[in-house]
C-alpha positions as CSV (number, residue, x, y, z in Angstrom):
1,M,166.0,120.1,123.0
2,A,165.1,120.9,119.6
3,T,165.6,118.7,116.0
4,E,166.0,121.4,114.0
5,T,169.1,123.5,113.5
6,N,169.7,127.4,113.8
7,A,172.4,129.4,112.0
8,L,174.9,127.7,114.1
9,A,174.8,124.5,112.4
10,H,177.6,125.8,109.7
11,A,179.7,127.7,111.9
12,G,183.5,127.3,111.9
13,S,183.8,127.3,115.7
14,A,182.9,123.8,117.4
15,Y,181.8,125.9,120.8
16,L,179.1,127.6,118.2
17,R,178.2,124.6,116.9
18,S,177.6,122.7,119.9
19,A,174.3,125.4,120.5
20,M,172.9,124.2,116.8
21,H,169.9,122.3,118.3
22,Q,168.9,125.2,120.8
23,P,165.7,126.3,120.3
24,V,167.0,129.8,120.2
25,R,167.2,131.1,116.8
26,W,170.9,132.0,117.0
27,Q,173.5,133.9,114.9
28,E,176.7,134.5,114.4
29,W,178.5,137.4,115.1
30,K,178.4,138.8,111.2
31,D,177.0,141.9,109.4
32,E,173.5,139.8,108.9
33,A,173.0,139.6,112.5
34,F,173.1,143.3,112.6
35,S,171.0,143.7,109.5
36,L,168.4,141.5,111.0
37,A,168.1,143.2,114.5
38,A,167.7,146.3,112.3
39,R,165.2,145.1,110.2
40,E,163.1,143.8,112.8
41,N,163.6,146.9,115.3
42,K,165.1,144.3,117.7
43,P,167.8,144.5,120.4
44,I,170.4,142.0,120.6
45,L,171.2,139.4,123.0
46,L,174.9,138.9,122.9
47,D,176.2,135.7,124.7
48,I,180.0,135.3,124.9
49,G,181.1,132.2,125.8
50,A,183.8,129.5,125.5
51,V,183.7,125.6,124.7
52,W,186.0,125.3,128.2
53,C,183.7,127.3,130.2
54,H,182.0,125.3,132.6
55,W,178.7,128.2,133.5
56,C,178.6,128.6,129.8
57,H,177.3,125.2,129.3
58,V,175.5,125.7,132.5
59,M,173.8,128.7,131.0
60,D,172.8,126.6,127.8
61,R,171.5,123.6,129.4
62,E,169.2,125.9,132.2
63,S,168.1,128.4,130.0
64,Y,168.9,128.4,126.1
65,E,167.4,125.0,126.4
66,N,164.4,125.5,127.9
67,A,161.6,126.3,124.8
68,E,159.7,128.9,127.2
69,V,163.1,130.9,127.6
70,A,164.1,130.6,123.7
71,R,160.5,131.6,122.8
72,L,161.0,134.8,125.0
73,I,164.3,135.4,123.7
74,N,163.3,134.9,119.8
75,E,160.3,137.1,120.1
76,N,162.0,140.0,121.7
77,F,165.9,139.8,120.6
78,V,167.7,138.8,117.7
79,A,170.2,136.3,120.1
80,V,173.9,136.2,118.9
81,K,176.8,133.9,120.5
82,V,180.2,134.5,120.5
83,D,183.2,132.1,121.0
84,R,185.4,133.9,123.0
85,D,188.3,132.0,122.0
86,E,187.7,133.2,118.2
87,R,186.6,136.8,118.6
88,P,188.5,138.0,122.0
89,D,188.5,141.5,120.7
90,V,184.6,141.1,121.1
91,D,184.8,140.0,124.3
92,S,186.9,142.4,125.6
93,R,185.2,145.1,124.2
94,Y,181.8,144.3,125.7
95,Q,183.8,143.3,129.0
96,A,184.6,147.0,129.6
97,A,181.4,147.8,128.7
98,V,179.4,146.1,131.1
99,Q,182.2,147.4,133.6
100,A,181.6,151.0,132.8
101,I,177.8,151.0,132.7
102,S,177.4,148.8,135.9
103,G,180.5,149.7,137.9
104,T,181.3,146.0,138.5
105,F,184.4,144.4,137.4
106,L,183.2,140.5,135.7
107,P,185.4,137.7,136.7
108,K,187.8,136.8,134.0
109,T,188.3,133.2,135.5
110,C,186.0,130.3,135.4
111,P,186.7,127.6,138.1
112,E,188.9,125.6,135.4
113,G,191.5,128.3,135.8
114,R,191.2,129.7,132.5
115,G,190.0,133.1,131.1
116,S,186.2,133.7,130.7
117,S,183.7,136.0,129.5
118,G,182.3,135.9,133.1
119,C,178.8,136.8,133.1
120,C,178.8,138.7,130.0
121,K,175.3,139.1,128.2
122,P,174.7,142.4,127.6
123,W,171.9,143.7,125.3
124,L,172.7,145.9,122.4
125,K,171.4,148.0,119.7
126,P,170.8,146.5,116.5
127,T,174.1,148.9,115.4
128,G,176.2,147.1,118.0
129,R,176.1,150.1,120.6
130,S,175.7,148.9,124.1
131,A,171.6,149.3,124.7
132,T,172.2,151.7,127.6
133,T,174.5,153.9,125.7
């Protein structure tokens, strides 16, 4: 794991701060992230999760803490991480978009029995619209 911190180091959310040492250059869901994506002409990789979600932590451990995966993400995307508990509006919007595009309903519960973003990791245009719309 990296010793440097990314933009989540000062996030208000404990879930977001838990990813501050990952080598992915995470951004919070803010206008600055969308401006960066537009400036760099990169799509956004949106990761929606929660501190209590087991599979969110598995994804962090197995993917986002991997230096090679992080390099590929950083080179090709602006990575934005969202705490579902703080931004249920963002979670609901992109859950609905993924379902409409794929025709697949994403599970809303983790094994812990609480609501979850399931595997909601959509790619977005710098404007925030789904990459397929």
